[in-house]
Legacy VTK file of the C-alpha trace (Angstrom):
# vtk DataFile Version 3.0
C-alpha trace
ASCII
DATASET POLYDATA
POINTS 64 float
-185.152 34.899 71.567
-181.450 35.570 72.048
-180.303 38.670 70.188
-177.545 41.260 69.821
-179.848 44.254 69.501
-178.389 46.060 72.538
-174.857 45.766 71.120
-175.919 47.010 67.686
-177.805 49.942 69.207
-174.872 50.859 71.465
-172.473 50.796 68.509
-174.566 53.551 66.895
-174.772 55.420 70.223
-178.573 55.301 70.049
-180.806 55.252 73.104
-183.671 52.788 73.242
-185.913 55.735 72.427
-183.849 56.609 69.352
-184.098 53.056 68.039
-187.797 52.905 68.844
-188.339 56.090 66.822
-186.452 54.663 63.846
-188.625 51.536 63.927
-191.958 53.131 64.835
-192.373 51.171 68.075
-192.301 52.102 71.765
-189.159 52.290 73.886
-190.716 49.584 76.056
-190.843 47.273 73.034
-187.121 47.769 72.421
-186.388 47.138 76.103
-188.464 43.954 76.081
-186.697 42.645 72.957
-183.247 43.457 74.369
-184.013 41.717 77.670
-185.465 38.728 75.792
-188.895 39.141 77.353
-190.557 39.674 73.977
-189.922 38.153 70.569
-190.459 40.670 67.778
-192.962 40.000 65.031
-191.435 38.824 61.775
-192.027 42.199 60.052
-190.368 44.028 62.969
-187.428 41.597 62.963
-186.945 42.246 59.232
-187.150 46.018 59.816
-184.444 45.720 62.491
-182.227 43.655 60.168
-182.719 46.194 57.363
-181.955 49.134 59.660
-178.663 47.608 60.817
-177.861 46.142 57.374
-177.324 42.673 58.830
-178.863 39.282 58.065
-181.748 38.554 60.403
-180.007 35.347 61.502
-177.021 37.386 62.719
-179.215 39.503 65.004
-181.656 36.904 66.314
-180.949 33.362 67.445
-183.604 30.924 68.611
-183.064 29.467 72.075
-182.385 25.763 72.262
LINES 1 65
64 0 1 2 3 4 5 6 7 8 9 10 11 12 13 14 15 16 17 18 19 20 21 22 23 24 25 26 27 28 29 30 31 32 33 34 35 36 37 38 39 40 41 42 43 44 45 46 47 48 49 50 51 52 53 54 55 56 57 58 59 60 61 62 63
């Protein structure tokens, strides 16, 4: 799933580990989402949207 998670994280000057800690997941999970190797669960996607105060559709975009 295409996403802008890396850009949002960088804007806050957070490491992958920092973001993982905020969300209660592993750093590897954040890396996999950012590199589009893993699609987050719906609850995790909503947690990410809430954390960055953005609509979920603005962060994640389904591939065609």
